[in-house]
N, C-alpha and C positions, 0 to 999 in steps of 0.2 A: 353521220356518225351515230352509232348506237349508244345507248345509255351506259353500258358497261365499258365501251371504248372511251367515252368522255371521262368517266371516273378514273380510268387508268391513265389517261393522258394528262389530266390536270392534277397537280399535287394537292393533297388535302391539307388545308391549313390546320384543321383540327388534329390530324395525326402528327404534324410537325410540332404543334404546341404541346401535345401529349408527350412526345419524345423529349422535347426540351425540358418539360416539367419533370420527367423521370430522371434526366441527367442532373438537374438541379437538386432533386430529392436525394439521389444517390450521393452527390457531393456533400450535402448537408449531413446525411447519416454517417458518412465516412469521417467528416470533421467531428461530429458529436461523439462517435465511438472512440476516436483517437484522443479527444480531449478528456473523456470520462476516465480513460485508463492512463492519463498522463503521469500519475503518481501512484499507479498500481502495478503489481507484478504477479506473475502466475508461475506455478510449478505443479505439474500433475493436476489433481483435482482441487488444488488450493489456490486461493486468491489472497495476496498480501496487499492490503490497502494503506495508503498514506503513511509511510514510515516518517517519523519526525523526532526531533530532539530539541533541546533548548541551548541557546548560546551559553557559554561558560565564562566566568571571569578568568583573567590571567592567573596562572598558577594552580588552577583547579586540577584535581587528579581523577575526577569521575564525571560522567555525564549519563543521563538516562535516555533511553530510546523507547518510542511508542509506535504501535501499528495495530492493525487488525488482521486476523487470519480467518478466512471463511473457507469451510470445507464443503465443496459441492459434490463430494463423492458419497458412496454408500458404506465406506469403511472409515473408522476413526484413524487419525494420524497423530503424530506427536512431534512438537518442536523440541529437539534434543540439544542443539547447541547453536551458538552465534560466534562469529569471528569478525573483526574489523581492523582495518589498517590504522584507524584513529586512536586505538588503544592497545595496550599489551594483552589484555584479555577482556572477554565479555561474558556476563553471566545472566541467567534468568532469575529475577527476584520477584517476590510478592510482598506487597505492603498490606497490612491488615490492622484492624483495631480490635483489641480483645474486649471481654465483658466488662473490664474495669476502665475502659476508655483509653488504654495505653496503645499507642501506635507501634507496631513492630514491622521490621523488614527482615526477610530471610531469603537465602538462596534456595532455589528449587533445583535439586540435583537430578531428579528423574525426568525432567522435561515437563512440558505442558501438553495435555491431550487436547486435540482439536476434534470435537465430536463429528461424526458423519452428519451432514446436513446442517451443521451448526457453525458458530462463529465465536472466537475468543478475542476480546479486546485487551491489548496491552496499553494501559493508560495510567495517568497519575492516580495514585492511591490504590492501585491494584497490581496485577502482573505488569512487569516492565523489564526492560533490558538495561543492565548496568554496564557501561563501558568503563573499565577500571585501568588506571595507569595511562591516562591520556598523554599522547605524544605532543600535542599542541592544543591550544584552546579551540573550542568549537565556536565559530563566529557566525553571527546572525546572517542569514541569507545564503550561507554556503551549504554545500551538500557533501556527504561522505558515504562511502559504501559500507555495507555489512553483508556477510554471507550467512544465511539461515540454513540450518540442516534439519530436515525432517526425517523421521524414521522410515516412512514409506515413499514419500514423494521425492526425496533426495535433497539437493542443495539448490539455492537460488540466491543470486546477488541482488540486493535492493539498494536504493539510495535514500538516505535519511536527509530530510530538509531541516536545517537549523532555524528555529524560530527565535524571537527575541528572548533575552534573558529574563527569567522569572515569569514569563507569559505562559498561559495555559491555552494553547491553541485548540479550538474546537472545529473550525472549518478549514480543511486542507484541500478543498476542491480546486483551489487556484494554484496549487504548487506543482 
């Protein structure tokens, strides 16, 4: 038997190990990418990351929502409105502290620009979403949907994860 015939007739353990390794690597990458986007959403060039809210006490009429919007595109876009089944209406608000140290909150009526290649964080003490006229309390551990409308990218429905009451969640990678 020639050398090339022997190589063909005998399976190469190295190639089987390499193939198995590639299958394991592909499975790990698939799991990692699925886990990384477990609480992220996408519409057009926009990535919406980790929508969350806080649990509310019984009888509360408002709740706040937080998330990040990253624009991977070359053109700016604008978040213009939000709707949710959890409340009668939802508005974009901004909290700020003026030169005298007075905290103010105001509705943003023209929407919030998401710059090309940039990111805007809706977080406590800054831009946030106000869910007004709650239909029921927001309970810790529950999720509720919200529909975000962007000027160019269109609409996307996301899920807000309710964290503990009064808590300020920083790491939402596990949600």
